[in-house]
N, C-alpha and C positions, 0 to 999 in steps of 0.2 A: 601514676600507675593506675590500672583498672583492677577490679575485683576479679579473682579467679574464680569463675562460676562454672559448674559442670551440669547445670540443669540443661536439658534438651527435651524435655517433655513439652506438649503444647496444650496449654488449658483453653478451654473454648468458652466464651461468655456472650451475653447479650446486654448490650447499653445503648441508650440513645437511638434505639432502632436499627443498631448495626451489629453484625455477627463479628465477633473479634476472635481471633487466634492468637495467644500469648505465650510466649517462654516465661513471662514472669508471672508467678502466683499471685492472684489479686482476688483474694477472699470476699472483699466489699462487693465485687459485681456478681450478678445473678449467673451462675454457671449452667451451660446448656450441655446435653448430651452430644458426645462426637459424632458429627455428621460422617456419613460414608464417602461423600466427597470431600475434597480439600478446600472447599470454596470459603471464604472469609471476605467480608468488607475491608476489614483492617487487619494487619498482622503487627505484632509487637514482639522484637526479638532483642536479645542482648548481642552486641556487635562493637566493632570499633569505628571510630568517625572517619569517613573519607580523606584522603591526603589532604586535599584543600582546606577542610575544616582543621585538620591537624596543624596544619601550617599556620592558620589564623589563631588558633589557640595559643601556640607557642609565641604568637606574636602579642598576645595579651588580648585579643579580641574575645569577647564573651556571648555574642550572638550574631545572626545573620538572618535577617528576613526578606524571602522573595514568594511570589504568589505561590508555587508548586515546590517550594524547597525551603525549609525552616531549620535552624537549630539554635540551640542555646545551652549556656554551661552553668550549673550551679556549684560553686566551690565546694569540693570536699564532700560533694552528693553524688552528681552524674552529669555527664554530657547526654543532650537529647537531640536527634535527627528525625525530622517529620518531613515526609515528602509524597507529593503525588496524592495527597488526600487518602492514603492507604496503607502507608506504612511508618512505624515509628521505631527507630533504634536507638536503645538505651544502653550507655556505656557508664557503669557505675566506676566511681573511684574506690581504691583499697579503703576498706573499713567504712564506706559510706552506709548510712543508716537507710536500712530498707524502707522504714515508714515514711522516711523524707524524699527518698527515691520515688515511691509511689504517690506520694503527695503532689510532686511536680508534673508527674505522668499524668494522673487523672486530673490534673488542674490545667497547667499551662500547655503542656505537650497536646492534650485533646483539644484544647481551646483553639490551637492553631491548626490542628487536623479539621475540625468543624468548619474554620473559615476557608479552608482549602477545598472542602465539599460543598460551600455554599449553604450551608446548614445555619439558620439563625439561631444562636444560643443567647438567652436573655439571662443576665446575671440576678438569678432570684430563684426562691423555692415554688414549688406547686402542690397544691391540694385540690381534690377533687369536690366539687359542690354541685349537687343535682345533676351528676354525670357529666359535667365539664371541668376542664382544666382551669384553674385559677392562679396565676403568677403573683407572687409578692416580690417586687424588685427594689432597687434603692441603694444607696451609697451605703460602705461598711460602717455598722453602728447603727442602722436606723432600726434595726429589729427583724430582719427578714426571717431569720432562722426561728428566733424566739416566737414570732406570731405563727408560723408554720408548725412548730411543735405544739402549741396551744389549740390550734385547729385539729391537730391530730389526736390530742388528748381528749378532744370532744367527739372522737369518733369519725372524723373525716378521713378519708383514705388519702394516703402520701404518694407522691409521684416522683418528686425530684427536689434535691437540696443544692442551694447555691447556684446550679447551672441548670436551666431548663431549655430543652433543645427542641424546636420546631421543625416541621416540615409539612409537606402536602400530602394529603390524604388521597384517596381514589376519587373522590368527587371535588378535589380541588379545596377543601377546606383545610385551614390550618390545624395543624394537630400537635400536641406535645408528647414526646417520646419518654418513656420510663427512664430515669436515672438508674440509680441503685439504692438498695434498702439501708440507707446509713443517713443520720443526720449529724451534721457538728453545730455542739452548742458551747458558748463561752460559760465559764465557771459561774460568773453573777446570774446569767439567765437561769442557769440549772438550780441553783440555790433559791432563786425566786419562786421556781416552779416545783421545788420539792425533790429535786433529784439528788441522790447521795453519790457525790463526785468519787468516792473511793471505790465505787462498783463499776466505773467506766474507764477506759484507756485514754489518756491524754495524747492527742495527735499532733498538737501545736502548743508547744511550751511558750513561745512568743507572745502569742494571743490568748493563751491559756483555754484552749479549745479540745473539746473531748468528742469521742465518737460515739454515738447513741444507735445501736441497732434497732431497725424499726421494721423486722421483717413481717410480723402479724399486721402492719398497718399499711404495707406497701402494695400499690396495685401495679400488676404486670403488664397492662395493655396501653397502648397509645388511646389518648381521649382528644376530643375536639378543643380548641381553645376558646374558652369562654369570655376571660376579662384578664386584664393586667392592672394591677395596684401599685403604683410607686409610693413607697412609704418616705415620709420626710420627717423632721424635728423640728419643732418651732417653739417661740416663746409664747404659749398658748396655755390655757387651763383645761380646754376640754379636746377630745378628738373631732376632727371634721373631715369630711370627704368631697372633693370637688371633681366633675369629669373635666378632662382635658380633651379640648376640641381643637378643630383647624389645623393649621399647620405645626403648631405646637406637639402634636401627637407623634410626628416622626422625629422630631428633635429629642423628645423624650424617650422613645423606642431607641434610637441610634445611642443615646448617652448610657442607656443601660445594657447594652449588648456585651456580652463577655468577651474580653480581650479585643475591644473595638480600637483600641491603640494600634494594633497591627495594620489596619487599613492605612495608617499613614505612611507605611513602609511598601505595602504591595497594592495599595488602591482598594476599591471596592467593584467586584464584577457586576455587570448589568443583571445578571441573574441574581444575584445576593440583594441587591437594592430592591428587584421587583418584589422579592419575598417580604422585604421589610414594607414596602408599600400596600401590599396584599394584607398585612397584618393590620397596619393602620387603619386602612379604609372599611375592614369588616369587624375588628375588635374594639370594645370599648376600652378605654384607658382612664384611669382614676388616679387622683393624688390624695393620698392620706397625710394628714398633719397631725402628728401626736405632740403631746406635751414632752418637753425635754426632761423635766425632773421628776416624773412620775410614772409609775408602772401601770399603763392602761390598756394592757392586752386585751380584757374584757369587753371593754368600751369599744376597741378596735373592731374585734370580730362581731360585737352587735350590729354595728353600722356597715360593716363590709357585708355580711349577710343579708341586712335590709335592703342594701344597692343591689346585690344580685337577684333579689326576689323581685324587685321594681323591673329589672332589665327581663326576666323571664315573663312578667305580665305584659311587658311591651311586645314580647315576640309571639304571644299567642294570638 
């Protein structure tokens, strides 16, 4: 069964450089004033899955991925249907938790939408240093959100958490589009950074993650992409940074693309691949290796900012 929902209002938002019209209230996103015209890059609506998808669901299938038509089902939460790079249909289950419905909408469903739109989304967070976007990527548990929060606490503007969406600016330069003014931090990182978890809302009990509003630190405009740092953990005593060069740059970028696994089903379009090539040709990539068993955020910040200063000196 699906949730009986009487909401018909359309909310308007801006995220990842796209104008969104949504029947689902998404207070995490940046609201924009209703436009006189009805144009939107993306529409999000409540609805029922098409007959062919319902048939597959009844037969126990939980997902199907094609280039311009993707759907997936989360048990006891919702079914999601994403197509043509401009439409998301959400069919909540009876008593489906709205926080979980939004998590999968803003996460996996948007990830699929971005693949359809040939927009390269890097699995990582972005801060602004000297006017340029700096992405921190890497596997789960390497400290992307923690490092981003530490930069933000030091006064650096915040642009995106967990997913950093790139596109081409007017002059052909790779830019990062603003996400939304919220960070997700795990309980352990919050305690190390002095946050009182009782003052924040838990949004993922499985991973002890909390939502941190960051409206005052959030930058609302796209910026040029300046550098990408891949965070890793090693059996080392001190933080080190090494530049990634040659063919390894492309391997590292592809490995850290958000929902890259979808390309094994739908392939990678020439346009998408070209966007990846343009990034690795023009943007420096670095690997940060931090100690496994110590809190080294301050040392990471010191070495990263030093590296960025050296890039700026070379470009002068």
